[in-house]
N, C-alpha and C positions, 0 to 999 in steps of 0.2 A: 802485792801487785797482781792484777788480773793477767795471768799469763796468756790466756786466749787473746785478749785485746792487745797485749804486747806483741804476740806473734802476728796478729792482724796488721799492726802498725809497721812491722818489720824490725822492731827493736830487739827481738831475740829470734834465734833460729826456730823455725817451725819443726815439728817432729818429722814431717814429710812434705815434700813439694813435688807435685806432678808437673813436670815441664812439658812444653810443646803439646798442650792439649787442645783439642777442638771441641769446646764445650757446647752441648746442645742446650740452648736457652729457651725454655718453654714459653716464657713471657714474650720475648721478642720474635719467637719462631725463626731463629737464625742461629748460626754457629759463631762462637766467639773464640778466637785464637788467643790463648792466655795460659798462665800457670795457676795451679791450685795449691794454696798453702793449707796444711792440715795440722791441727794441734789438739792434743787431749781428746782425740776421737771426733773432733768437729772441724768443719771448714772454717779456717780463720780468715782467709781472704782469697780474692781472685785478682790477679794482676801480674805485673812483671817484676823481676829482680828480687824475688823472695829467696831467702837462704834456708835450706833445710838440713837437718841432721842426716836425713835419708833423702836421696833424690831419685826420681823415677822418670824416664823419658817415655812419654806416650807416643812419640814418633808421629805426631800429627793425626792420630786416630781420634774418632769421635768418642766423647765421654758423656755418658748419660747418668741420671740418678738411678739408684737401685730401684728395681721394679717391685711392685706390690700387688699381690693377688687379693682382691677385696672379698672373695667368698670361695671357700674350699672346704671339703671334708677330707682331712688327711687319712682317715681310716679307709677310705675307698681306694687308696693306693695300695692297700694291704701291707704297707710298711710302717715301722715305728716312726715316731716324730724325728729321731736323729737320722734315720736312713732317708726319710723324705727330705729333711733339711739339707743334707749334704748333696743330694741329687738336684734339688731345686736351685741351690747356690751355683751350681755349674752353669745354669742358664740365666744368671744375672738377677735372680730373685733375692731381695733383701728382707722382705717381710711378707707375711700372709695373715689374713684374718680368717681364722679357722673356726668352724662350727662343729663341736664335738658331740653332736646329738646322736651319732651312730654308736659310739662306745658308751654313751650315757644310757641309751636304750638297752644296750646289751649287758652292762655291768653297773648301772646306776652311778651314784656319786663316786664310787671307787674308780670307775672308768675315767671320769673327768680328772680326778686327783692324779691318776697315773699319767694322763696326757700332759698335765701341767708340770709334773716332776720331770718327765722325760724331755721337756722342751727347753730346759735351761742350758745356757752355755753353748748354744749351737751357732753355726755360721749365718743363720737368718733369725729374725725375730718372729715368734709365733704368738699372735694375740688371739685369745679365745673368746668366743661369744658364749654367753650363758645359754645353754640349750633350753629353749622355751617350750619345746613340744616333746616331752617324755611322759606319756606317749604322744605321737603325732595327732591322734584323735582317739575317741572312745572306742573305735572299732579295732584297735590294735592292743596287744598284750606285751608290755616291756618287762624287763627284769624287775624294775621298781619305778613308781611314779615320782617325778621331781616337780613339786609344786612351787607356790610363791615363797614359802619359807626357805626351800632349797636354793632358789634363785637369789634371794637376798644374801644367803650365806656365801654363795660363790663370789659375789661382789665384796662382801665384808672381808673375805679371805684373800682378796686381790688375785683370784684365779682367772677372772674374766674381765674383759674391757668393754664389751658391748652386748646387746641382747641378740642371741642367735635368731635365725629366721623364724618368724611366727607363722607356722604352716597351717594352723587351724584357722584359716581365714573365715570360714562360715561362723565360727564361734565369736571371732572379733566383730564381724559385721552384725551379728545378732545381739551384741552387747553382753555376752556371757561373762559372768563375774569371775570365773576362774581364769579365763584367758586375759581379761583386762587386769586382773590382780597380778598376773605375772609381769605384764607390761609396767604396771605401777611399781612393782617390787624392784625392777631394774633401775629406777631412778633416772637421773639426767645423763643418759648415755645414748650413743647411736642405737636406734631400734631398727633392726633389719627385717625385711619382709619376705613374703612368699605368697603371691596373689595371682595364680594362673587364670587368665581369662576374666579377671575381676575388673569391671568397668562401670561407668554410670554412677548411680547413687550408691551401689555397693562399694565402689572404689572410694567414694566420699566417706562412707561409714568406716571402712577399713583404715583410711588415713586419719580419721578423727582421733584415733588412738595414739597418734604421734609417730606411727611407723611411716617411714618415708623413703624406702628403697624396695626394689623388687628385681629378682633375677629370673623370673619365669615367663617373661614376654616372649612370644614366638611369632607375632605378626607386627608389621609396621603400624597399623592402626591402633593396636593396643599400646604400643610403645609411645606413640605420639600423644595419646590421651594421658598416659601416666606422667610423661615429662611435662605436659602442659598444666598438670595439677600440682606440680612441685616435687614429684618423686624423682629420686636418683635411679637411673637405670644401670643395673649390673647385667651386662650383655654376656651371656654364657657361651663358652666354647670349650667343651670338654671331650672326653673320649667317645661318648655316644650321642651327645646332643650338640648340634651345630647351629647356633643362632647368630653368630657374628656376621656372616655375610648377609644374612637376611635383614638384620636390623641396622647394619652400618649406614644405610642411606640417611638415617635420622641425624647422623653426624656429618655426612658428606653434604647434605642439603643445607645444614646450618652448623658450621664448625664450632659456634659458641656453645652448642649442646654438649661438647666434649667436657665442659666444666661441670656437667651433671651426669656424665656417663663414665663407666669404667668397664673394662673387659675382665671377666672372671672365669675361673675354671669350674667351680661347683664340684664336679666329679671327674677325676682322671685316674688312670692306672699307672703302675710302675712302668709298664711297657710303653705307654704313651710318653711318659717323662723321658725315658731313655732314648726312644726312637724319634720323637717329634719335638720335645722340649716343653717349656712351661710358658712364662709370659713372653719369652722371645718368640715362640711360635705364634702367639697372638699378634705380635708386632709384624711378623712376616706376612700373616694373612691380611692385616689391615693395610699395610703398604702395598701389597700386591693387588688389593681391591681399589687402589687409587686414592686412598686417604693420605692427606698431608702427613708426613712422618712426625712432625712436631705435634700435630693434633692427636695422632695415635699414641705418641709418647705420653701425652698428658693423661690419657685414659688408663695407663698402667703405672703412673707415678703420682702426680700431684692430685688428681681427682680422688683416688681412694684415700690418699693421705688427708685431704680436706674433709671428706665425708666422715672418716673415723676419728677426726680431730687429732691426728698425728701431725701437729704443726711443726714438728722438729725435723721433718723429712719430706721427700717428694720432689725437691729441686736441688740444684747445685748453687748454693748461696751462702754467704757468711752467716755463721751461727747455727747452721743446720748440721745434723749428724752426717758424718763423712761416709755415707753409703753411696757408692758409685760404681759404674761399669765402664770399662774400656772395650770398645768394639774392635773387630778385625779391620774394619774399613774406616775411611776418613769421614764418611757420612752414613746416615741410616738408609739402608736400601732393602729391597726384597730379600736379600741374602741374610742380613741382620744376624751376624754371628758374634758371640761373646768371646773376647780374648782374655780378659782378666777382671776380677771382681774384688772390691774392697768393702769391708764392713767395719764401721766405727774406726775408719782410718787404718785398718790392718788388712793386708792382702790375704784373701782366703781362697782365691781361685787363680790359677795361672795355667794357660795352655791345656785346658780340659782336665785339670788336676786340682783336687781339693787338698789344701795343705795339711790340715789336721786329719788325724786318723779316726775313723768311725769305730767307736767301741760298742760292741753288741751288749748293751746293758740288759739287765733282767729286772726291771722295775715293775713289771706288770702285776696287777692284782692276781691272787691265786684262785679267784672264783672261776670255776670251769663248768661247762655245760655237761649235764648228766641227764640223758634221756633214755628211759627204759621202756616207755609205753609207745610202741610203734604200731600203727594200724597194719593189719595183715593185707595181702593182696585182695582177699575176699571182701574186707571191710572198705576197701577203696572203690569198690564198684558203685556205680550210680544207677539206681533203679529208674527206668523210664517212667516219667509222669507226664509225658506230652511228646510232641514231635518237633518243637522249636525251642532251642536253648540260647541262653545268653553266653556269648563268647567274648573274651578279652581280645581286642584287635590291636596288634603291635605294628607300628610303622617305624622303620629304621630311621634314625637321625633325629627323633623327637621323643621327649618324655611323655607326651600326651598319648593316651590310648583311646580306642573307640569301643563302644558297646555294640557288638554285632549280634543280630538275631538270625541264627542259621539253623538249617534242618539238622536234627540230631541223627547220628549214625547209630542205629539200634541193632544189637545182637543179643539174642536169647533174653530179651526183656530188659537189657541194660544199655545206657548210653555209653559209647566207647569212643576212643580217639579215632580220628579219620586222617591217616597219614597222607592219603592221596589228595586231600583238600587242605593239607597243612594245619590240621587241628589236633593239638595234643591235650592230654589231661594235665592239670596243674593241681598240686597238693601243697597246703601249708600246715605244718605241724608246730604247735607251741613247744618251745624248748627251754624256757627259763625256769619253769616250775614243775616240769614233768607231769603235767595234767593229763596228757594223752589227747588233748583237744585238738581237732584238726578240721580242715574244710577241703572241699574238692570243687574244681571248676574246669573250664576249658579255655584254651588260648590258641589263637591263630596268628601265624607270622614268624614263628621261631624256626621253622623248617625241619623239625625233628621227624625223621623217617622211621627210626627204630631206637630202642633204648631210652635212656633218660639222663638229664643233667640236673644237678642239685647243688644247693648252696645254703650256708648259714648267714650269708650276707643278703639280707632281705629287708629293704628299707620299709619303715624306719625301726620297727620293733625287732627286726633281725631274728625271726623264727626260721625254722627250716622251710625252704621252698624247693620243690622238685617239679619239673615238667617232663613228661615222657609219653611214649607211644604205647606202653603196656603197663599193667599194674605190678608185675613182678619186677621189672626194671625200676619202677618208682619206689617199691618197697626196699630193694637192694640199695638204692641211693640214700634213702632215709636212714637205713641201718648203718651205712658207711659213715654218714655225717655224724650219727650218734656215737659211733665207735671212736671217731677222731676227736670228738668234743667240739666240732665245728670245722668248716672248711668248704672245699669244693669237691664234687664227685661226678664222674661220668660212668654210667653202667649200661650193660646190655644183658637183659635177663638177670641171672644170678652172678654174672661176671662183672667185676669192677675193672673197667678199662683204664681208669686213671683217677688219682685223688691228690689233693693238696691240703694239708692240715693248716689251720689258722688258729694257733693256740691262744692268742690274746683276744678273748671275748668272742671267738669265732669270726673275727674280722681281720686280724693282722698277724703277720709272721715276724719272727726274729731274724729271718734271713736277710742278707744284704740285697740291695736293689736289683742287681743282675740276676740273682737266684730267684727272687720273687717274680721278676719278669719272665724268666725262662720257664718257671713252673706254670705261670699263667698261660704262656704260649703253648705249653704242653697240654693244658686243659682245653684251650681253644681248639687245638688240633684234634684232640679226642672227640670234642663235640662235633667238629666238622665231619668226622668219620660216621657220625649218626645222621648226617645230612644237613646239619645246621650251617647256614650260609650267612647269617646275620653277623655283623661285626660286634665284637665284645659281647658274646652271648650271655656270659654270667652277670655282667653289669645290667644288661637289658632285663634278664630274668629277675634281678634283685628289685628293680623298680616296679614290677608288676604287683608288689605288695604294698606300695605306698598309697595309703587311703586318701591323702589330701591333694592328689592331682587327678584331674579328670582323665578319662571317664571311668570305665569299669576297672576295678582292681579286686584283689583277693587277699584277705588276711586270715589269721587263724579263726576268725569269727565269721568267715564266709565272704560272699561277694559284696562289694561296697562300691557305690557311685556317689561321691560327695556332692555332685551337682544335681542329683535326682533323689534327694532325701534318704541317702544312706543305703541300708541293706537291700540286696537284690536276690531274687531266686534264680536257680539254674534254669528251670523250665519257664518259658514265656507262655506257651500254650500247647 
């Protein structure tokens, strides 16, 4: 006898019945007062007079499907997958679509294998995308390259469910055989994209590969064009990049667009998760911006489920996995607070507490950063070869940088940082092969008045990156990062003001979420002592190395502007 069907008919008691529920029905955009019968981890039926072996009174509270994050990099939380999962579960998240290209750039295939192993048996489902850009472009130096054969192996070993974001959009547009080969190697799976500012015929060429989603839109015009061409929009709202309020009109103007849109995180920190939340925070933002709560709910449940072909979830309906959240209130409001969470029909969260205990596993690969060749302060000097220099322009709240042509501050024949005009020196040192290869440039907008801040989290190849007001502080930061084997550092001259080791590939810590968050807060406070006023300075710093986002960036191979034919010089004239 099919026991699920028997429970649905009411012939046998269900494993669990949620009584007095106010179910949020995404299809009718209304609430339905009913009971939910659950059997064998699935929803058996919705209706009255179900008998359960276990009964739970929802007390008239709103019940919604478990929420899904359609695009996130877990490594950027600096937590292990278990620590992230237990934290996200508290906020009503039941599944995430994670792109592990950070750890894959830092540790190669061993990094992906670690993430997959560490993601089993958790209170949320973690579906990984095959990292399509290791490295992100030819301008970056990763631990090892993962090409077509590696991607096919990831799917053959069932470690990945979709293709991770194809960031090298110029190569796809140009018809590059390596980029297209990776796409073809993925086979018939969702192909996720990364196409900042790509429009017109270039967008046509990019989409001709089969890629049909993008999370890099920052303007309404770009978003409207992409959705009109059949792209799914992943609207990003993370720790440092805030696109949700900007792009939400595309759904408010036409709620039907919610069926092709989803709210995603991309990059968030442990501190953000603990202080603001996860998908629940996105719901609060969308509802406070005047979006119909049912339309907003679709964007964090059914839309990502449909895009990623997870047809067994995303709604509360018979036959679906019993992933659901009971809210504090009777309806979805701007307050939108999680009361309890159920995964596969089992309660995993109640009253801000995760039932299972987080075990601090040690599954990480043993590969460690070993850097011995560190450029001296004298070698970091930039000999003046003109009076105007290229400077990376940072704007808070956006991942996009600007290429600034600014007068160089010249001292004793060398271009130097100009703290009065908020211009710091920035250095990237290759760390995976200890080649000693490094590059030097300048950045405006970090607010550094003295000292230096440094990190081994430097998208996407994750070499050492340090920005500072003087060469001695920069050298001290590089040395500190090397001694730790990766992490974060704040220095002032030869003094190490604060540091935080990240032993897993220079990206993640074994510490529990609260400790990761407090360490990051300590580092942010130390950076503020140097004059830094920008929010999440280490995350902002890390993105200055990402060569596949406009405009000017810096990698271990020097200045790069992917929108202007690649490599750039420091001196303009």
